[in-house]
N, CA, C and O atoms as a GROMACS GRO file, in nm:
protein
  548
    1MET      N    1  -0.401  -2.359   1.989
    1MET     CA    2  -0.352  -2.445   1.884
    1MET      C    3  -0.300  -2.359   1.770
    1MET      O    4  -0.366  -2.264   1.727
    2LYS      N    5  -0.183  -2.392   1.721
    2LYS     CA    6  -0.120  -2.321   1.609
    2LYS      C    7  -0.159  -2.390   1.479
    2LYS      O    8  -0.162  -2.512   1.470
    3ILE      N    9  -0.188  -2.309   1.377
    3ILE     CA   10  -0.221  -2.358   1.244
    3ILE      C   11  -0.125  -2.290   1.147
    3ILE      O   12  -0.098  -2.170   1.160
    4SER      N   13  -0.073  -2.365   1.050
    4SER     CA   14   0.020  -2.308   0.953
    4SER      C   15  -0.029  -2.331   0.811
    4SER      O   16  -0.089  -2.434   0.779
    5VAL      N   17  -0.001  -2.232   0.726
    5VAL     CA   18  -0.024  -2.242   0.582
    5VAL      C   19   0.101  -2.185   0.516
    5VAL      O   20   0.172  -2.104   0.575
    6GLU      N   21   0.127  -2.228   0.392
    6GLU     CA   22   0.244  -2.173   0.323
    6GLU      C   23   0.225  -2.180   0.173
    6GLU      O   24   0.142  -2.255   0.122
    7THR      N   25   0.305  -2.099   0.105
    7THR     CA   26   0.309  -2.098  -0.040
    7THR      C   27   0.450  -2.061  -0.082
    7THR      O   28   0.529  -2.010  -0.003
    8THR      N   29   0.480  -2.086  -0.208
    8THR     CA   30   0.607  -2.042  -0.265
    8THR      C   31   0.577  -1.945  -0.378
    8THR      O   32   0.496  -1.974  -0.466
    9VAL      N   33   0.644  -1.831  -0.374
    9VAL     CA   34   0.620  -1.724  -0.471
    9VAL      C   35   0.744  -1.711  -0.561
    9VAL      O   36   0.856  -1.700  -0.513
   10ALA      N   37   0.722  -1.714  -0.691
   10ALA     CA   38   0.831  -1.700  -0.787
   10ALA      C   39   0.860  -1.552  -0.809
   10ALA      O   40   0.815  -1.492  -0.907
   11ALA      N   41   0.934  -1.494  -0.716
   11ALA     CA   42   0.968  -1.351  -0.721
   11ALA      C   43   1.080  -1.325  -0.620
   11ALA      O   44   1.098  -1.403  -0.526
   12PRO      N   45   1.154  -1.217  -0.640
   12PRO     CA   46   1.257  -1.180  -0.542
   12PRO      C   47   1.194  -1.140  -0.408
   12PRO      O   48   1.080  -1.094  -0.404
   13ILE      N   49   1.268  -1.159  -0.302
   13ILE     CA   50   1.214  -1.132  -0.168
   13ILE      C   51   1.170  -0.986  -0.152
   13ILE      O   52   1.073  -0.959  -0.081
   14ALA      N   53   1.239  -0.893  -0.215
   14ALA     CA   54   1.199  -0.751  -0.203
   14ALA      C   55   1.058  -0.730  -0.258
   14ALA      O   56   0.979  -0.656  -0.200
   15ASP      N   57   1.026  -0.795  -0.370
   15ASP     CA   58   0.893  -0.782  -0.430
   15ASP      C   59   0.787  -0.849  -0.342
   15ASP      O   60   0.677  -0.797  -0.324
   16VAL      N   61   0.821  -0.965  -0.287
   16VAL     CA   62   0.728  -1.039  -0.202
   16VAL      C   63   0.697  -0.958  -0.076
   16VAL      O   64   0.581  -0.943  -0.038
   17TRP      N   65   0.802  -0.908  -0.013
   17TRP     CA   66   0.784  -0.828   0.109
   17TRP      C   67   0.698  -0.705   0.081
   17TRP      O   68   0.605  -0.676   0.156
   18ARG      N   69   0.729  -0.634  -0.025
   18ARG     CA   70   0.656  -0.511  -0.059
   18ARG      C   71   0.507  -0.542  -0.082
   18ARG      O   72   0.421  -0.468  -0.034
   19ALA      N   73   0.477  -0.648  -0.155
   19ALA     CA   74   0.337  -0.682  -0.184
   19ALA      C   75   0.262  -0.722  -0.057
   19ALA      O   76   0.141  -0.701  -0.047
   20TYR      N   77   0.333  -0.782   0.039
   20TYR     CA   78   0.268  -0.825   0.163
   20TYR      C   79   0.242  -0.709   0.258
   20TYR      O   80   0.155  -0.717   0.344
   21THR      N   81   0.319  -0.601   0.243
   21THR     CA   82   0.315  -0.494   0.343
   21THR      C   83   0.266  -0.359   0.290
   21THR      O   84   0.267  -0.261   0.365
   22THR      N   85   0.223  -0.351   0.166
   22THR     CA   86   0.180  -0.226   0.106
   22THR      C   87   0.027  -0.224   0.092
   22THR      O   88  -0.029  -0.314   0.030
   23PRO      N   89  -0.041  -0.124   0.149
   23PRO     CA   90  -0.187  -0.122   0.146
   23PRO      C   91  -0.249  -0.140   0.008
   23PRO      O   92  -0.346  -0.215  -0.006
   24ASP      N   93  -0.196  -0.075  -0.095
   24ASP     CA   94  -0.254  -0.090  -0.229
   24ASP      C   95  -0.246  -0.233  -0.277
   24ASP      O   96  -0.339  -0.283  -0.341
   25ASP      N   97  -0.135  -0.301  -0.248
   25ASP     CA   98  -0.123  -0.442  -0.285
   25ASP      C   99  -0.218  -0.529  -0.202
   25ASP      O  100  -0.285  -0.617  -0.256
   26ILE      N  101  -0.224  -0.504  -0.072
   26ILE     CA  102  -0.309  -0.584   0.017
   26ILE      C  103  -0.453  -0.583  -0.034
   26ILE      O  104  -0.520  -0.686  -0.030
   27LYS      N  105  -0.501  -0.469  -0.081
   27LYS     CA  106  -0.638  -0.460  -0.131
   27LYS      C  107  -0.659  -0.548  -0.255
   27LYS      O  108  -0.772  -0.585  -0.286
   28GLN      N  109  -0.551  -0.580  -0.326
   28GLN     CA  110  -0.562  -0.662  -0.446
   28GLN      C  111  -0.567  -0.812  -0.418
   28GLN      O  112  -0.628  -0.887  -0.494
   29TRP      N  113  -0.503  -0.857  -0.309
   29TRP     CA  114  -0.494  -1.002  -0.286
   29TRP      C  115  -0.564  -1.053  -0.161
   29TRP      O  116  -0.582  -1.174  -0.148
   30ASN      N  117  -0.604  -0.968  -0.071
   30ASN     CA  118  -0.653  -1.012   0.060
   30ASN      C  119  -0.801  -1.052   0.059
   30ASN      O  120  -0.887  -0.976   0.104
   31ALA      N  121  -0.828  -1.171   0.006
   31ALA     CA  122  -0.964  -1.226   0.007
   31ALA      C  123  -0.953  -1.378  -0.003
   31ALA      O  124  -0.865  -1.431  -0.071
   32ALA      N  125  -1.043  -1.446   0.067
   32ALA     CA  126  -1.041  -1.592   0.066
   32ALA      C  127  -1.124  -1.651  -0.048
   32ALA      O  128  -1.108  -1.768  -0.083
   33SER      N  129  -1.212  -1.569  -0.107
   33SER     CA  130  -1.293  -1.618  -0.219
   33SER      C  131  -1.327  -1.500  -0.310
   33SER      O  132  -1.312  -1.384  -0.271
   34ASP      N  133  -1.373  -1.531  -0.431
   34ASP     CA  134  -1.401  -1.427  -0.530
   34ASP      C  135  -1.518  -1.337  -0.493
   34ASP      O  136  -1.533  -1.228  -0.549
   35ASP      N  137  -1.602  -1.380  -0.398
   35ASP     CA  138  -1.717  -1.297  -0.360
   35ASP      C  139  -1.686  -1.204  -0.243
   35ASP      O  140  -1.776  -1.138  -0.191
   36TRP      N  141  -1.560  -1.199  -0.201
   36TRP     CA  142  -1.514  -1.106  -0.097
   36TRP      C  143  -1.402  -1.019  -0.153
   36TRP      O  144  -1.337  -1.055  -0.251
   37HIS      N  145  -1.382  -0.904  -0.090
   37HIS     CA  146  -1.270  -0.817  -0.127
   37HIS      C  147  -1.231  -0.731  -0.008
   37HIS      O  148  -1.306  -0.718   0.089
   38THR      N  149  -1.113  -0.674  -0.017
   38THR     CA  150  -1.065  -0.581   0.085
   38THR      C  151  -1.080  -0.440   0.030
   38THR      O  152  -1.021  -0.406  -0.072
   39THR      N  153  -1.160  -0.359   0.098
   39THR     CA  154  -1.192  -0.226   0.048
   39THR      C  155  -1.098  -0.118   0.102
   39THR      O  156  -1.089  -0.010   0.044
   40ALA      N  157  -1.028  -0.147   0.211
   40ALA     CA  158  -0.936  -0.050   0.270
   40ALA      C  159  -0.830  -0.126   0.349
   40ALA      O  160  -0.858  -0.231   0.407
   41ALA      N  161  -0.709  -0.072   0.350
   41ALA     CA  162  -0.601  -0.132   0.428
   41ALA      C  163  -0.508  -0.022   0.478
   41ALA      O  164  -0.479   0.073   0.406
   42THR      N  165  -0.463  -0.037   0.602
   42THR     CA  166  -0.364   0.055   0.658
   42THR      C  167  -0.252  -0.028   0.719
   42THR      O  168  -0.276  -0.137   0.772
   43VAL      N  169  -0.131   0.024   0.711
   43VAL     CA  170  -0.013  -0.047   0.761
   43VAL      C  171   0.080   0.054   0.826
   43VAL      O  172   0.120   0.152   0.763
   44ASP      N  173   0.116   0.031   0.952
   44ASP     CA  174   0.222   0.106   1.021
   44ASP      C  175   0.325   0.000   1.060
   44ASP      O  176   0.325  -0.049   1.173
   45LEU      N  177   0.413  -0.033   0.966
   45LEU     CA  178   0.499  -0.151   0.975
   45LEU      C  179   0.620  -0.129   1.067
   45LEU      O  180   0.731  -0.101   1.022
   46ARG      N  181   0.593  -0.142   1.196
   46ARG     CA  182   0.697  -0.132   1.299
   46ARG      C  183   0.641  -0.197   1.425
   46ARG      O  184   0.519  -0.205   1.442
   47ALA      N  185   0.728  -0.243   1.512
   47ALA     CA  186   0.681  -0.300   1.639
   47ALA      C  187   0.599  -0.194   1.711
   47ALA      O  188   0.646  -0.081   1.731
   48GLY      N  189   0.477  -0.228   1.749
   48GLY     CA  190   0.386  -0.133   1.812
   48GLY      C  191   0.295  -0.064   1.714
   48GLY      O  192   0.200   0.002   1.755
   49GLY      N  193   0.323  -0.077   1.585
   49GLY     CA  194   0.240  -0.014   1.482
   49GLY      C  195   0.113  -0.095   1.457
   49GLY      O  196   0.110  -0.216   1.477
   50ALA      N  197   0.009  -0.028   1.414
   50ALA     CA  198  -0.120  -0.092   1.389
   50ALA      C  199  -0.138  -0.124   1.241
   50ALA      O  200  -0.078  -0.062   1.154
   51PHE      N  201  -0.224  -0.223   1.216
   51PHE     CA  202  -0.265  -0.254   1.080
   51PHE      C  203  -0.415  -0.282   1.081
   51PHE      O  204  -0.471  -0.319   1.184
   52SER      N  205  -0.477  -0.265   0.966
   52SER     CA  206  -0.619  -0.296   0.953
   52SER      C  207  -0.652  -0.322   0.807
   52SER      O  208  -0.601  -0.254   0.717
   53SER      N  209  -0.736  -0.421   0.784
   53SER     CA  210  -0.790  -0.449   0.651
   53SER      C  211  -0.941  -0.462   0.665
   53SER      O  212  -0.990  -0.540   0.746
   54ARG      N  213  -1.014  -0.386   0.586
   54ARG     CA  214  -1.160  -0.394   0.584
   54ARG      C  215  -1.199  -0.498   0.479
   54ARG      O  216  -1.182  -0.476   0.360
   55MET      N  217  -1.252  -0.610   0.525
   55MET     CA  218  -1.292  -0.718   0.436
   55MET      C  219  -1.444  -0.719   0.427
   55MET      O  220  -1.513  -0.718   0.529
   56GLU      N  221  -1.498  -0.722   0.303
   56GLU     CA  222  -1.642  -0.715   0.283
   56GLU      C  223  -1.686  -0.811   0.174
   56GLU      O  224  -1.613  -0.837   0.078
   57ALA      N  225  -1.806  -0.864   0.191
   57ALA     CA  226  -1.869  -0.941   0.084
   57ALA      C  227  -1.899  -0.843  -0.029
   57ALA      O  228  -1.943  -0.731  -0.004
   58LYS      N  229  -1.874  -0.885  -0.153
   58LYS     CA  230  -1.897  -0.794  -0.266
   58LYS      C  231  -2.042  -0.755  -0.281
   58LYS      O  232  -2.072  -0.650  -0.339
   59ASP      N  233  -2.135  -0.837  -0.230
   59ASP     CA  234  -2.276  -0.802  -0.239
   59ASP      C  235  -2.321  -0.709  -0.127
   59ASP      O  236  -2.439  -0.673  -0.119
   60GLY      N  237  -2.228  -0.670  -0.039
   60GLY     CA  238  -2.257  -0.576   0.068
   60GLY      C  239  -2.330  -0.637   0.188
   60GLY      O  240  -2.371  -0.564   0.278
   61SER      N  241  -2.346  -0.769   0.190
   61SER     CA  242  -2.424  -0.833   0.296
   61SER      C  243  -2.354  -0.839   0.430
   61SER      O  244  -2.419  -0.848   0.534
   62MET      N  245  -2.220  -0.834   0.430
   62MET     CA  246  -2.147  -0.838   0.557
   62MET      C  247  -2.004  -0.792   0.534
   62MET      O  248  -1.955  -0.783   0.422
   63GLY      N  249  -1.938  -0.762   0.647
   63GLY     CA  250  -1.799  -0.721   0.641
   63GLY      C  251  -1.741  -0.717   0.781
   63GLY      O  252  -1.814  -0.720   0.880
   64PHE      N  253  -1.609  -0.710   0.788
   64PHE     CA  254  -1.543  -0.702   0.918
   64PHE      C  255  -1.404  -0.641   0.900
   64PHE      O  256  -1.349  -0.639   0.790
   65ASP      N  257  -1.351  -0.592   1.009
   65ASP     CA  258  -1.215  -0.540   1.010
   65ASP      C  259  -1.122  -0.644   1.069
   65ASP      O  260  -1.144  -0.692   1.180
   66PHE      N  261  -1.018  -0.678   0.995
   66PHE     CA  262  -0.911  -0.763   1.046
   66PHE      C  263  -0.802  -0.667   1.088
   66PHE      O  264  -0.735  -0.608   1.003
   67ALA      N  265  -0.783  -0.651   1.218
   67ALA     CA  266  -0.693  -0.547   1.267
   67ALA      C  267  -0.611  -0.598   1.384
   67ALA      O  268  -0.650  -0.692   1.454
   68GLY      N  269  -0.496  -0.536   1.402
   68GLY     CA  270  -0.412  -0.574   1.513
   68GLY      C  271  -0.290  -0.485   1.524
   68GLY      O  272  -0.287  -0.374   1.471
   69THR      N  273  -0.189  -0.537   1.593
   69THR     CA  274  -0.067  -0.462   1.620
   69THR      C  275   0.054  -0.548   1.588
   69THR      O  276   0.063  -0.664   1.627
   70TYR      N  277   0.147  -0.489   1.515
   70TYR     CA  278   0.273  -0.559   1.488
   70TYR      C  279   0.354  -0.568   1.617
   70TYR      O  280   0.368  -0.468   1.689
   71THR      N  281   0.406  -0.685   1.646
   71THR     CA  282   0.487  -0.704   1.766
   71THR      C  283   0.635  -0.721   1.734
   71THR      O  284   0.720  -0.698   1.820
   72LYS      N  285   0.666  -0.762   1.610
   72LYS     CA  286   0.805  -0.776   1.568
   72LYS      C  287   0.811  -0.765   1.417
   72LYS      O  288   0.732  -0.828   1.346
   73VAL      N  289   0.905  -0.686   1.367
   73VAL     CA  290   0.923  -0.670   1.223
   73VAL      C  291   1.072  -0.677   1.194
   73VAL      O  292   1.150  -0.595   1.243
   74GLU      N  293   1.111  -0.776   1.115
   74GLU     CA  294   1.251  -0.791   1.072
   74GLU      C  295   1.251  -0.798   0.919
   74GLU      O  296   1.248  -0.906   0.861
   75GLU      N  297   1.256  -0.681   0.856
   75GLU     CA  298   1.252  -0.674   0.710
   75GLU      C  299   1.378  -0.737   0.652
   75GLU      O  300   1.487  -0.708   0.700
   76PRO      N  301   1.366  -0.822   0.551
   76PRO     CA  302   1.247  -0.870   0.481
   76PRO      C  303   1.211  -1.014   0.518
   76PRO      O  304   1.158  -1.088   0.434
   77ASN      N  305   1.238  -1.055   0.641
   77ASN     CA  306   1.224  -1.197   0.675
   77ASN      C  307   1.112  -1.236   0.770
   77ASN      O  308   1.069  -1.352   0.768
   78LEU      N  309   1.063  -1.144   0.853
   78LEU     CA  310   0.970  -1.185   0.957
   78LEU      C  311   0.876  -1.072   0.997
   78LEU      O  312   0.917  -0.957   1.013
   79ILE      N  313   0.750  -1.109   1.014
   79ILE     CA  314   0.649  -1.020   1.072
   79ILE      C  315   0.574  -1.100   1.177
   79ILE      O  316   0.528  -1.211   1.150
   80GLU      N  317   0.563  -1.046   1.296
   80GLU     CA  318   0.479  -1.106   1.399
   80GLU      C  319   0.378  -1.001   1.441
   80GLU      O  320   0.409  -0.882   1.448
   81TYR      N  321   0.255  -1.047   1.469
   81TYR     CA  322   0.152  -0.953   1.510
   81TYR      C  323   0.051  -1.019   1.601
   81TYR      O  324   0.040  -1.142   1.608
   82SER      N  325  -0.022  -0.934   1.671
   82SER     CA  326  -0.132  -0.981   1.755
   82SER      C  327  -0.261  -0.923   1.698
   82SER      O  328  -0.263  -0.812   1.645
   83PHE      N  329  -0.368  -1.000   1.711
   83PHE     CA  330  -0.501  -0.954   1.671
   83PHE      C  331  -0.599  -1.011   1.772
   83PHE      O  332  -0.620  -1.132   1.780
   84GLY      N  333  -0.657  -0.921   1.850
   84GLY     CA  334  -0.737  -0.965   1.964
   84GLY      C  335  -0.646  -1.037   2.062
   84GLY      O  336  -0.539  -0.987   2.097
   85ASP      N  337  -0.688  -1.155   2.107
   85ASP     CA  338  -0.605  -1.231   2.200
   85ASP      C  339  -0.525  -1.339   2.128
   85ASP      O  340  -0.474  -1.432   2.191
   86ARG      N  341  -0.514  -1.327   1.996
   86ARG     CA  342  -0.442  -1.425   1.914
   86ARG      C  343  -0.316  -1.363   1.855
   86ARG      O  344  -0.302  -1.241   1.851
   87THR      N  345  -0.225  -1.448   1.809
   87THR     CA  346  -0.102  -1.401   1.746
   87THR      C  347  -0.080  -1.474   1.614
   87THR      O  348  -0.139  -1.579   1.588
   88ALA      N  349   0.006  -1.415   1.532
   88ALA     CA  350   0.044  -1.477   1.405
   88ALA      C  351   0.188  -1.440   1.373
   88ALA      O  352   0.240  -1.338   1.419
   89GLN      N  353   0.249  -1.524   1.292
   89GLN     CA  354   0.387  -1.502   1.247
   89GLN      C  355   0.390  -1.529   1.096
   89GLN      O  356   0.333  -1.627   1.048
   90VAL      N  357   0.456  -1.440   1.022
   90VAL     CA  358   0.474  -1.458   0.879
   90VAL      C  359   0.624  -1.461   0.853
   90VAL      O  360   0.695  -1.364   0.878
   91ALA      N  361   0.673  -1.575   0.802
   91ALA     CA  362   0.815  -1.591   0.772
   91ALA      C  363   0.833  -1.591   0.621
   91ALA      O  364   0.758  -1.655   0.548
   92PHE      N  365   0.934  -1.518   0.576
   92PHE     CA  366   0.969  -1.509   0.435
   92PHE      C  367   1.108  -1.571   0.419
   92PHE      O  368   1.206  -1.518   0.470
   93VAL      N  369   1.116  -1.684   0.348
   93VAL     CA  370   1.242  -1.757   0.336
   93VAL      C  371   1.282  -1.764   0.189
   93VAL      O  372   1.222  -1.838   0.111
   94PRO      N  373   1.384  -1.686   0.150
   94PRO     CA  374   1.427  -1.687   0.009
   94PRO      C  375   1.500  -1.816  -0.026
   94PRO      O  376   1.572  -1.873   0.056
   95ASP      N  377   1.480  -1.861  -0.150
   95ASP     CA  378   1.548  -1.979  -0.202
   95ASP      C  379   1.566  -1.959  -0.352
   95ASP      O  380   1.472  -1.977  -0.430
   96ALA      N  381   1.687  -1.921  -0.391
   96ALA     CA  382   1.719  -1.889  -0.532
   96ALA      C  383   1.625  -1.778  -0.580
   96ALA      O  384   1.629  -1.667  -0.527
   97ASP      N  385   1.541  -1.807  -0.681
   97ASP     CA  386   1.453  -1.704  -0.737
   97ASP      C  387   1.310  -1.715  -0.684
   97ASP      O  388   1.215  -1.668  -0.747
   98ARG      N  389   1.295  -1.777  -0.568
   98ARG     CA  390   1.164  -1.797  -0.508
   98ARG      C  391   1.169  -1.758  -0.360
   98ARG      O  392   1.276  -1.745  -0.301
   99VAL      N  393   1.050  -1.740  -0.302
   99VAL     CA  394   1.039  -1.711  -0.160
   99VAL      C  395   0.927  -1.797  -0.102
   99VAL      O  396   0.814  -1.796  -0.152
  100LYS      N  397   0.960  -1.872   0.002
  100LYS     CA  398   0.857  -1.946   0.074
  100LYS      C  399   0.798  -1.852   0.178
  100LYS      O  400   0.871  -1.791   0.256
  101VAL      N  401   0.667  -1.841   0.178
  101VAL     CA  402   0.596  -1.759   0.275
  101VAL      C  403   0.515  -1.855   0.363
  101VAL      O  404   0.429  -1.928   0.314
  102LYS      N  405   0.544  -1.853   0.492
  102LYS     CA  406   0.474  -1.941   0.586
  102LYS      C  407   0.407  -1.856   0.692
  102LYS      O  408   0.472  -1.776   0.759
  103VAL      N  409   0.276  -1.876   0.707
  103VAL     CA  410   0.197  -1.804   0.807
  103VAL      C  411   0.154  -1.905   0.913
  103VAL      O  412   0.092  -2.007   0.882
  104THR      N  413   0.186  -1.875   1.037
  104THR     CA  414   0.145  -1.958   1.151
  104THR      C  415   0.062  -1.870   1.242
  104THR      O  416   0.104  -1.761   1.280
  105PHE      N  417  -0.059  -1.918   1.277
  105PHE     CA  418  -0.150  -1.835   1.356
  105PHE      C  419  -0.220  -1.919   1.462
  105PHE      O  420  -0.233  -2.041   1.450
  106ASP      N  421  -0.267  -1.849   1.566
  106ASP     CA  422  -0.348  -1.913   1.669
  106ASP      C  423  -0.487  -1.938   1.614
  106ASP      O  424  -0.552  -1.847   1.562
  107GLY      N  425  -0.532  -2.061   1.625
  107GLY     CA  426  -0.667  -2.094   1.581
  107GLY      C  427  -0.770  -2.038   1.678
  107GLY      O  428  -0.738  -1.995   1.788
  108GLU      N  429  -0.895  -2.039   1.635
  108GLU     CA  430  -1.006  -1.995   1.720
  108GLU      C  431  -1.105  -2.109   1.732
  108GLU      O  432  -1.090  -2.212   1.667
  109ASP      N  433  -1.207  -2.092   1.815
  109ASP     CA  434  -1.300  -2.200   1.846
  109ASP      C  435  -1.427  -2.201   1.762
  109ASP      O  436  -1.503  -2.297   1.768
  110THR      N  437  -1.452  -2.096   1.685
  110THR     CA  438  -1.578  -2.086   1.610
  110THR      C  439  -1.580  -2.178   1.489
  110THR      O  440  -1.682  -2.241   1.460
  111HIS      N  441  -1.469  -2.186   1.418
  111HIS     CA  442  -1.461  -2.265   1.294
  111HIS      C  443  -1.364  -2.382   1.314
  111HIS      O  444  -1.276  -2.377   1.399
  112SER      N  445  -1.383  -2.486   1.235
  112SER     CA  446  -1.296  -2.603   1.246
  112SER      C  447  -1.154  -2.565   1.199
  112SER      O  448  -1.135  -2.467   1.127
  113VAL      N  449  -1.058  -2.644   1.242
  113VAL     CA  450  -0.919  -2.623   1.198
  113VAL      C  451  -0.913  -2.627   1.046
  113VAL      O  452  -0.842  -2.547   0.984
  114GLU      N  453  -0.985  -2.720   0.986
  114GLU     CA  454  -0.984  -2.733   0.839
  114GLU      C  455  -1.039  -2.607   0.773
  114GLU      O  456  -0.984  -2.561   0.672
  115GLN      N  457  -1.148  -2.551   0.827
  115GLN     CA  458  -1.204  -2.428   0.770
  115GLN      C  459  -1.106  -2.312   0.783
  115GLN      O  460  -1.088  -2.234   0.689
  116GLN      N  461  -1.044  -2.300   0.899
  116GLN     CA  462  -0.949  -2.191   0.920
  116GLN      C  463  -0.830  -2.206   0.826
  116GLN      O  464  -0.788  -2.109   0.762
  117ARG      N  465  -0.776  -2.326   0.818
  117ARG     CA  466  -0.661  -2.350   0.730
  117ARG      C  467  -0.698  -2.320   0.585
  117ARG      O  468  -0.620  -2.257   0.514
  118ALA      N  469  -0.815  -2.364   0.542
  118ALA     CA  470  -0.857  -2.341   0.404
  118ALA      C  471  -0.872  -2.192   0.373
  118ALA      O  472  -0.831  -2.146   0.267
  119GLY      N  473  -0.930  -2.116   0.466
  119GLY     CA  474  -0.947  -1.973   0.443
  119GLY      C  475  -0.815  -1.898   0.436
  119GLY      O  476  -0.794  -1.819   0.345
  120TRP      N  477  -0.727  -1.924   0.531
  120TRP     CA  478  -0.598  -1.857   0.532
  120TRP      C  479  -0.513  -1.902   0.412
  120TRP      O  480  -0.439  -1.822   0.356
  121GLN      N  481  -0.524  -2.029   0.373
  121GLN     CA  482  -0.449  -2.078   0.257
  121GLN      C  483  -0.499  -2.011   0.130
  121GLN      O  484  -0.419  -1.975   0.044
  122ALA      N  485  -0.631  -1.995   0.117
  122ALA     CA  486  -0.687  -1.930  -0.002
  122ALA      C  487  -0.634  -1.787  -0.015
  122ALA      O  488  -0.601  -1.743  -0.125
  123ILE      N  489  -0.627  -1.715   0.095
  123ILE     CA  490  -0.573  -1.579   0.093
  123ILE      C  491  -0.426  -1.582   0.051
  123ILE      O  492  -0.383  -1.500  -0.030
  124LEU      N  493  -0.349  -1.675   0.106
  124LEU     CA  494  -0.207  -1.684   0.072
  124LEU      C  495  -0.188  -1.723  -0.074
  124LEU      O  496  -0.095  -1.675  -0.139
  125ASN      N  497  -0.274  -1.808  -0.127
  125ASN     CA  498  -0.267  -1.844  -0.269
  125ASN      C  499  -0.297  -1.722  -0.356
  125ASN      O  500  -0.231  -1.702  -0.458
  126ASN      N  501  -0.395  -1.640  -0.317
  126ASN     CA  502  -0.423  -1.516  -0.389
  126ASN      C  503  -0.302  -1.424  -0.387
  126ASN      O  504  -0.269  -1.360  -0.486
  127PHE      N  505  -0.236  -1.418  -0.271
  127PHE     CA  506  -0.116  -1.337  -0.258
  127PHE      C  507  -0.010  -1.380  -0.360
  127PHE      O  508   0.046  -1.296  -0.431
  128ALA      N  509   0.018  -1.510  -0.366
  128ALA     CA  510   0.120  -1.560  -0.459
  128ALA      C  511   0.083  -1.527  -0.604
  128ALA      O  512   0.168  -1.483  -0.681
  129ARG      N  513  -0.044  -1.548  -0.640
  129ARG     CA  514  -0.088  -1.516  -0.777
  129ARG      C  515  -0.070  -1.368  -0.806
  129ARG      O  516  -0.027  -1.330  -0.915
  130HIS      N  517  -0.105  -1.283  -0.709
  130HIS     CA  518  -0.093  -1.138  -0.727
  130HIS      C  519   0.052  -1.098  -0.753
  130HIS      O  520   0.080  -1.023  -0.846
  131VAL      N  521   0.144  -1.146  -0.671
  131VAL     CA  522   0.285  -1.108  -0.686
  131VAL      C  523   0.338  -1.157  -0.820
  131VAL      O  524   0.406  -1.082  -0.890
  132GLU      N  525   0.308  -1.279  -0.856
  132GLU     CA  526   0.360  -1.335  -0.981
  132GLU      C  527   0.300  -1.265  -1.102
  132GLU      O  528   0.370  -1.242  -1.201
  133ALA      N  529   0.172  -1.230  -1.098
  133ALA     CA  530   0.108  -1.158  -1.209
  133ALA      C  531   0.166  -1.017  -1.221
  133ALA      O  532   0.188  -0.968  -1.332
  134LYS      N  533   0.192  -0.955  -1.109
  134LYS     CA  534   0.250  -0.820  -1.109
  134LYS      C  535   0.389  -0.820  -1.173
  134LYS      O  536   0.426  -0.726  -1.242
  135ARG      N  537   0.464  -0.926  -1.149
  135ARG     CA  538   0.599  -0.937  -1.209
  135ARG      C  539   0.591  -0.955  -1.359
  135ARG      O  540   0.678  -0.907  -1.432
  136ARG      N  541   0.487  -1.025  -1.406
  136ARG     CA  542   0.473  -1.049  -1.550
  136ARG      C  543   0.422  -0.926  -1.624
  136ARG      O  544   0.443  -0.913  -1.745
  137ALA      N  545   0.356  -0.836  -1.552
  137ALA     CA  546   0.293  -0.718  -1.617
  137ALA      C  547   0.396  -0.618  -1.665
  137ALA      O  548   0.360  -0.515  -1.721
   0.00000   0.00000   0.00000
């Protein structure tokens, strides 16, 4: 089952793409809630290249690596990747001074569709806030 989330970012596509694909930026926005954070990120942005984000609870109680392989990269419009036996697609669609970012991913069986959508949406919302705050700084 495919699940989609999306947001609109008030920034040029070059800024949106860079923030989505740069490890230092990823560490700033990649969390679904305030009690989690990303402590490390690596990106080899090319088909066949690997990526990894170390996500941890801020209290140190748990953590995991979200890792996979890029299967298609079309800068600045599309990223496709696999993680485990699942896949995801990130589309960047510019519209005037904004960019719609839509993430479509294979759901899993452990959590409900609503829980998965909420978690991925929260991360995408953090991403939009990060890019827009960075532009204002």
